[in-house]
C-alpha positions as CSV (number, residue, x, y, z in Angstrom):
1,M,125.8,133.6,201.9
2,S,127.0,136.6,203.7
3,I,130.9,137.1,204.2
4,R,132.5,139.1,207.7
5,L,135.6,140.7,207.2
6,Y,137.9,140.2,210.3
7,D,141.7,140.7,210.9
8,S,145.0,138.7,208.9
9,A,141.2,137.2,207.0
10,W,142.1,135.8,203.4
11,V,139.7,137.0,200.6
12,K,139.2,136.1,196.8
13,F,137.8,139.5,194.9
14,R,135.8,138.6,191.3
15,D,137.1,138.2,188.3
16,S,140.6,137.5,190.4
17,D,142.2,134.3,192.6
18,E,144.8,135.7,193.5
19,P,143.5,135.8,197.2
20,Q,144.4,139.2,199.3
21,Q,144.6,139.6,203.3
22,V,142.4,141.4,205.7
23,F,143.2,144.4,207.7
24,K,141.5,146.0,210.2
25,N,142.1,150.2,210.3
26,R,144.5,150.9,213.5
27,S,142.6,154.2,213.2
28,N,138.7,152.9,213.0
29,P,138.0,149.7,214.2
30,A,134.8,149.7,212.0
31,M,137.1,149.4,208.8
32,F,138.9,147.2,206.7
33,E,140.7,147.6,204.2
34,V,142.2,144.9,201.7
35,A,144.7,145.8,199.2
36,G,144.0,149.4,199.3
37,Y,140.2,149.2,199.4
38,R,138.1,149.9,202.6
39,Y,135.3,148.0,203.5
40,D,132.9,147.5,206.2
41,I,132.5,144.1,208.9
42,D,129.9,142.2,206.5
43,A,132.6,143.8,203.5
44,R,130.1,146.6,201.3
45,P,132.1,149.7,200.1
46,Y,132.9,152.2,203.8
47,H,132.1,154.6,202.2
48,F,128.8,154.2,199.7
49,S,129.8,156.4,197.4
50,E,134.0,154.0,196.8
51,A,134.1,151.7,193.7
52,V,136.1,148.6,195.2
53,P,136.6,145.1,193.2
54,D,133.3,142.4,195.4
55,I,134.6,140.1,197.6
56,V,132.3,137.3,196.7
57,E,134.7,134.6,199.2
58,L,136.2,134.3,202.9
59,L,138.7,131.4,202.7
60,T,139.1,128.8,205.7
61,M,142.2,128.9,208.1
62,R,142.6,124.7,205.4
63,Q,142.2,126.6,202.2
64,A,144.8,129.4,203.0
65,Q,147.2,127.3,204.6
66,E,147.0,124.2,201.3
67,L,147.5,128.4,198.6
68,G,151.3,128.5,201.2
69,L,149.1,131.9,202.6
70,S,150.3,132.6,206.7
71,T,147.6,131.8,208.8
72,Q,149.0,134.0,211.7
73,Y,148.3,137.6,212.3
74,S,151.1,139.8,211.5
75,A,151.1,143.2,212.2
76,P,150.9,146.1,209.1
77,K,155.0,146.6,208.3
78,N,154.1,150.0,209.4
79,I,152.5,149.5,212.7
80,H,155.0,148.7,215.7
81,I,154.4,147.0,218.2
């Protein structure tokens, strides 16, 4: 199964049950950031030489809601709209 990242999605890393939110990089739309790590749209490391945790699950909206996570987009604090 392949994972396609999108802005404001929630994912889980291998060996961690704590969900992490996905944010699209505002200066490079081909890059996504999750917990400080950089990925491409297919949840692979953005740069092949970077070590990043494996993303093993993309939560559905229902799963996120059941965990009390926001399913609404919210701009990162450093972005002013």
